[in-house]
Backbone as CSV, one residue per row, in Angstrom:
resi,resn,N_x,N_y,N_z,CA_x,CA_y,CA_z,C_x,C_y,C_z
1,GLN,-136.673,-198.348,-76.200,-135.806,-197.507,-76.940,-135.837,-196.159,-76.390
2,VAL,-134.695,-195.530,-76.316,-134.435,-194.155,-75.741,-133.969,-193.281,-76.908
3,GLN,-134.724,-192.078,-77.041,-134.132,-191.128,-77.939,-133.485,-190.026,-77.168
4,LEU,-132.344,-189.588,-77.758,-131.401,-188.732,-76.969,-131.179,-187.428,-77.772
5,VAL,-131.275,-186.231,-77.123,-131.044,-185.021,-77.900,-130.152,-184.149,-76.911
6,GLU,-128.829,-183.918,-77.437,-127.990,-183.084,-76.623,-128.046,-181.647,-76.975
7,SER,-127.704,-180.829,-75.998,-127.725,-179.365,-76.134,-126.662,-178.749,-75.235
8,GLY,-126.329,-177.462,-75.398,-125.432,-176.843,-74.521,-123.989,-176.614,-74.915
9,GLY,-123.733,-177.055,-76.134,-122.280,-176.917,-76.703,-122.126,-175.491,-77.118
10,GLY,-120.873,-175.191,-77.367,-120.600,-173.725,-77.899,-119.128,-173.468,-77.816
11,LEU,-118.807,-172.275,-78.083,-117.441,-171.793,-77.984,-117.197,-171.042,-76.743
12,VAL,-116.063,-171.540,-76.071,-115.629,-170.970,-74.770,-114.160,-170.838,-74.743
13,GLN,-113.809,-169.879,-73.961,-112.206,-169.677,-73.783,-111.689,-170.637,-72.800
14,ALA,-110.441,-171.010,-72.888,-109.754,-171.947,-71.936,-109.924,-171.398,-70.595
15,GLY,-110.215,-172.390,-69.643,-110.525,-171.948,-68.289,-112.062,-171.686,-68.078
16,GLY,-112.801,-171.707,-69.014,-114.217,-171.482,-68.923,-114.940,-172.709,-68.547
17,SER,-116.321,-172.582,-68.557,-117.225,-173.673,-68.241,-118.480,-173.833,-69.177
18,LEU,-118.874,-174.944,-69.297,-120.070,-175.245,-70.144,-120.846,-176.421,-69.467
19,ARG,-122.105,-176.426,-69.550,-122.907,-177.592,-69.037,-123.657,-178.014,-70.331
20,LEU,-123.465,-179.264,-70.618,-124.115,-180.043,-71.631,-125.410,-180.791,-70.995
21,SER,-126.513,-180.711,-71.744,-127.712,-181.530,-71.370,-128.035,-182.590,-72.428
22,CYS,-128.622,-183.609,-71.925,-129.029,-184.674,-72.887,-130.486,-185.008,-72.385
23,ALA,-131.379,-184.616,-73.287,-132.796,-184.915,-72.945,-133.150,-186.200,-73.593
24,ALA,-133.818,-187.054,-72.731,-134.146,-188.496,-73.213,-135.656,-188.492,-73.146
25,SER,-136.141,-189.313,-74.223,-137.533,-189.598,-74.174,-137.605,-191.163,-74.187
26,GLY,-138.752,-191.600,-73.794,-139.043,-193.026,-73.758,-138.866,-193.456,-72.199
27,ARG,-139.670,-194.468,-71.890,-139.855,-194.977,-70.455,-138.621,-195.694,-70.003
28,SER,-137.668,-195.902,-70.881,-136.534,-196.708,-70.396,-135.423,-195.973,-69.828
29,PHE,-135.583,-194.591,-69.874,-134.521,-193.701,-69.389,-134.114,-193.896,-67.842
30,SER,-135.180,-194.044,-66.976,-134.768,-194.226,-65.567,-134.215,-195.552,-65.250
31,ASN,-134.162,-196.452,-66.213,-133.574,-197.855,-65.920,-132.196,-197.907,-66.685
32,ALA,-131.744,-196.833,-67.352,-130.599,-196.926,-68.181,-129.409,-196.259,-67.694
33,ALA,-128.247,-196.952,-67.609,-126.962,-196.248,-67.428,-126.602,-195.465,-68.640
34,MET,-126.132,-194.250,-68.318,-125.994,-193.215,-69.413,-124.433,-192.822,-69.417
35,GLY,-124.050,-192.391,-70.544,-122.594,-192.011,-70.771,-122.427,-190.834,-71.639
36,TRP,-121.309,-190.175,-71.548,-120.856,-189.071,-72.398,-119.611,-189.549,-73.073
37,PHE,-119.606,-189.337,-74.370,-118.383,-189.563,-75.166,-118.028,-188.335,-75.940
38,ARG,-116.820,-188.313,-76.619,-116.488,-187.154,-77.385,-115.583,-187.666,-78.626
39,GLN,-115.619,-186.959,-79.654,-114.710,-187.293,-80.812,-114.251,-185.905,-81.361
40,ALA,-112.880,-185.937,-81.283,-112.251,-184.692,-81.763,-111.917,-184.939,-83.353
41,PRO,-111.672,-183.967,-84.042,-111.339,-184.089,-85.549,-110.114,-185.072,-85.731
42,GLY,-110.344,-186.019,-86.577,-109.274,-187.005,-86.909,-108.936,-187.991,-85.805
43,LYS,-109.797,-188.029,-84.847,-109.489,-189.013,-83.601,-110.758,-189.822,-83.570
44,GLU,-110.557,-190.989,-82.935,-111.677,-191.910,-82.518,-112.500,-191.475,-81.454
45,ARG,-113.767,-191.799,-81.490,-114.560,-191.585,-80.263,-114.017,-192.105,-79.006
46,GLU,-114.080,-191.290,-77.931,-113.557,-191.872,-76.682,-114.541,-191.564,-75.522
47,PHE,-114.382,-192.399,-74.570,-115.165,-192.273,-73.310,-114.949,-190.957,-72.483
48,VAL,-115.855,-190.297,-71.894,-115.632,-189.224,-71.078,-116.250,-189.531,-69.646
49,ALA,-117.378,-189.927,-69.493,-118.021,-190.099,-68.219,-119.273,-190.997,-68.253
50,THR,-119.554,-191.806,-67.248,-120.775,-192.527,-67.137,-121.471,-192.446,-65.737
51,ILE,-122.604,-192.760,-65.807,-123.519,-192.729,-64.530,-124.443,-193.771,-64.509
52,ASN,-124.656,-194.523,-63.382,-125.565,-195.611,-63.374,-126.960,-195.066,-63.246
53,ARG,-127.987,-195.978,-63.264,-129.284,-195.552,-63.444,-129.912,-194.825,-62.189
54,ASN,-129.263,-194.945,-61.089,-129.830,-194.147,-59.852,-128.903,-193.027,-59.608
55,GLY,-127.831,-192.864,-60.304,-126.981,-191.713,-60.020,-125.976,-191.897,-58.891
56,GLY,-125.932,-193.155,-58.419,-124.948,-193.336,-57.342,-123.568,-193.724,-57.669
57,THR,-123.344,-194.110,-58.905,-122.135,-194.560,-59.426,-121.658,-193.742,-60.614
58,THR,-120.445,-193.186,-60.538,-119.926,-192.489,-61.734,-118.589,-192.865,-61.927
59,TYR,-118.012,-192.740,-63.287,-116.754,-193.055,-63.614,-116.299,-192.002,-64.677
60,TYR,-115.084,-191.566,-64.652,-114.575,-190.618,-65.511,-113.240,-191.045,-66.204
61,ALA,-113.043,-190.433,-67.317,-111.706,-190.567,-68.152,-110.782,-189.783,-67.196
62,ASP,-109.535,-190.406,-67.186,-108.598,-189.646,-66.434,-108.211,-188.149,-66.847
63,SER,-108.493,-188.011,-68.116,-108.322,-186.537,-68.761,-109.148,-185.606,-68.293
64,VAL,-110.386,-185.982,-67.784,-111.413,-185.003,-67.308,-111.675,-185.149,-65.747
65,LYS,-111.078,-186.134,-65.227,-111.307,-186.265,-63.770,-111.007,-185.011,-62.902
66,GLY,-111.849,-184.605,-62.121,-111.683,-183.461,-61.316,-112.117,-182.224,-61.936
67,ARG,-112.494,-182.246,-63.214,-112.953,-181.025,-63.977,-114.354,-181.193,-64.463
68,PHE,-114.771,-182.428,-64.813,-116.053,-182.622,-65.341,-116.953,-183.478,-64.332
69,THR,-118.267,-183.193,-64.335,-119.115,-183.897,-63.442,-120.445,-184.228,-64.215
70,ILE,-120.579,-185.614,-64.130,-121.904,-186.118,-64.810,-122.987,-186.293,-63.699
71,SER,-124.140,-185.952,-64.025,-125.440,-186.160,-63.129,-126.592,-186.438,-63.940
72,ARG,-127.682,-186.796,-63.264,-128.886,-186.999,-63.975,-130.083,-186.582,-63.063
73,ASP,-131.112,-186.224,-63.707,-132.376,-185.742,-63.091,-133.483,-186.626,-63.672
74,SER,-133.935,-187.640,-62.869,-134.896,-188.531,-63.445,-136.344,-187.813,-63.726
75,ASN,-136.536,-186.827,-62.883,-137.889,-186.097,-62.997,-137.884,-185.404,-64.266
76,LYS,-136.715,-184.958,-64.879,-136.658,-184.274,-66.085,-136.118,-185.072,-67.356
77,ASN,-135.818,-186.341,-66.966,-135.363,-187.297,-68.020,-134.110,-186.747,-68.721
78,THR,-133.147,-186.178,-67.933,-132.095,-185.454,-68.370,-130.846,-185.889,-67.771
79,VAL,-129.843,-185.972,-68.619,-128.272,-186.259,-68.119,-127.596,-185.004,-68.295
80,TYR,-126.709,-184.673,-67.371,-125.883,-183.413,-67.680,-124.402,-183.777,-67.636
81,LEU,-123.626,-182.916,-68.107,-122.139,-182.953,-68.146,-121.713,-181.479,-67.825
82,GLN,-121.372,-181.315,-66.480,-120.813,-179.983,-66.118,-119.297,-180.041,-66.421
83,MET,-118.752,-179.143,-67.265,-117.397,-179.079,-67.657,-116.731,-177.801,-67.165
84,ASN,-115.783,-177.868,-66.311,-115.126,-176.762,-65.746,-113.674,-176.760,-66.154
85,SER,-112.918,-175.666,-66.054,-111.576,-175.546,-66.342,-111.358,-176.132,-67.768
86,LEU,-112.054,-175.735,-68.709,-111.909,-176.401,-70.097,-110.568,-175.970,-70.736
87,LYS,-110.072,-177.014,-71.504,-108.813,-176.829,-72.147,-108.980,-176.960,-73.679
88,PRO,-108.100,-176.466,-74.355,-108.259,-176.586,-75.930,-108.446,-178.061,-76.360
89,GLU,-107.736,-178.945,-75.644,-107.804,-180.307,-76.012,-109.146,-180.967,-75.648
90,ASP,-110.093,-180.232,-74.949,-111.414,-180.673,-74.865,-112.261,-180.532,-76.149
91,THR,-111.771,-179.789,-77.038,-112.538,-179.531,-78.212,-112.919,-180.712,-78.898
92,ALA,-114.210,-181.042,-79.201,-114.725,-182.187,-79.714,-116.242,-182.055,-80.027
93,VAL,-116.885,-183.026,-80.533,-118.294,-183.227,-80.561,-118.543,-184.219,-79.597
94,TYR,-119.517,-183.728,-78.642,-119.838,-184.614,-77.395,-121.142,-185.264,-77.680
95,TYR,-121.163,-186.578,-77.346,-122.214,-187.389,-77.628,-122.770,-188.065,-76.279
96,CYS,-124.096,-188.031,-76.230,-124.820,-188.645,-75.111,-125.171,-190.082,-75.551
97,ALA,-125.078,-191.046,-74.667,-125.480,-192.379,-74.989,-126.132,-193.160,-73.843
98,ALA,-126.967,-194.138,-74.177,-127.618,-194.962,-73.205,-127.322,-196.430,-73.434
99,ARG,-127.320,-196.995,-72.435,-127.305,-198.518,-72.375,-128.509,-199.157,-72.375
100,SER,-128.781,-200.431,-72.660,-129.960,-201.153,-72.539,-130.447,-201.033,-70.998
101,PRO,-131.741,-201.104,-70.789,-132.248,-201.055,-69.415,-131.694,-202.063,-68.418
102,PHE,-131.309,-201.681,-67.466,-130.642,-202.460,-66.236,-129.295,-202.888,-66.561
103,ALA,-128.737,-202.634,-67.508,-127.309,-202.820,-67.773,-126.481,-201.948,-66.937
104,ILE,-125.259,-202.526,-66.385,-124.405,-201.745,-65.520,-123.689,-200.626,-66.365
105,VAL,-123.128,-199.665,-65.657,-122.248,-198.735,-66.289,-121.099,-199.368,-67.013
106,SER,-120.631,-198.688,-68.030,-119.543,-199.107,-68.867,-118.747,-197.945,-69.542
107,THR,-117.597,-198.147,-69.689,-116.728,-197.137,-70.290,-116.617,-197.478,-71.846
108,ARG,-117.155,-198.625,-72.306,-116.893,-199.034,-73.685,-117.858,-198.629,-74.625
109,ILE,-117.418,-198.054,-75.748,-118.419,-197.453,-76.725,-119.427,-198.464,-77.158
110,ASN,-118.941,-199.752,-77.392,-119.816,-200.715,-77.914,-120.814,-201.260,-77.148
111,ASP,-120.783,-200.962,-75.876,-121.845,-201.390,-74.924,-123.001,-200.398,-74.923
112,TYR,-123.007,-199.297,-75.567,-124.058,-198.416,-75.669,-124.738,-198.614,-76.962
113,ASN,-126.181,-198.683,-77.017,-126.867,-198.869,-78.310,-127.734,-197.648,-78.627
114,ASN,-127.831,-196.629,-77.857,-128.601,-195.570,-78.179,-127.730,-194.263,-78.118
115,TRP,-127.648,-193.504,-79.202,-126.837,-192.263,-79.255,-127.550,-191.073,-79.760
116,GLY,-127.173,-190.032,-79.248,-127.759,-188.725,-79.612,-126.877,-188.240,-80.977
117,GLN,-127.179,-187.073,-81.374,-126.570,-186.549,-82.539,-125.417,-185.811,-82.337
118,GLY,-125.032,-185.441,-81.141,-123.801,-184.788,-80.861,-124.076,-183.234,-80.682
119,THR,-123.160,-182.647,-79.833,-123.134,-181.227,-79.799,-121.715,-180.773,-79.814
120,GLN,-121.347,-179.631,-80.497,-119.974,-179.232,-80.632,-119.493,-178.436,-79.446
121,VAL,-118.307,-178.670,-78.900,-117.679,-177.959,-77.887,-116.344,-177.500,-78.399
122,THR,-116.193,-176.178,-78.552,-114.806,-175.585,-78.952,-114.361,-174.785,-77.840
123,VAL,-113.063,-175.035,-77.457,-112.452,-174.299,-76.425,-111.180,-173.592,-77.157
124,SER,-111.233,-172.368,-77.033,-110.083,-171.499,-77.666,-109.055,-171.130,-76.738
125,SER,-107.854,-171.026,-77.158,-106.680,-170.780,-76.320,-106.518,-169.314,-75.987
């Protein structure tokens, strides 16, 4: 089991940047594909980015491709989401999630069985 705690959210102007962090506890982190998802008010939770367990494979939602970068540091048991050129439509609660150990990357919400509590990102116009 992996416990996840997100941080780094906040209020930023359009065009600005934020870096989200997801600190993981538990020995399964290094073997888990990780993902970032987000949920805007009144909308369903959606996929943002995912990274495999060794960091060599990443996938992004079309809406964030070229602006967001997912990475991981196994020494620190942390996954990051660098968000650049932020837009008001990026406003949402951002969640970090982990798959079961040795499972491959996935863009599907139901494939993730460990979730953080979320961190709010607000982008003003």
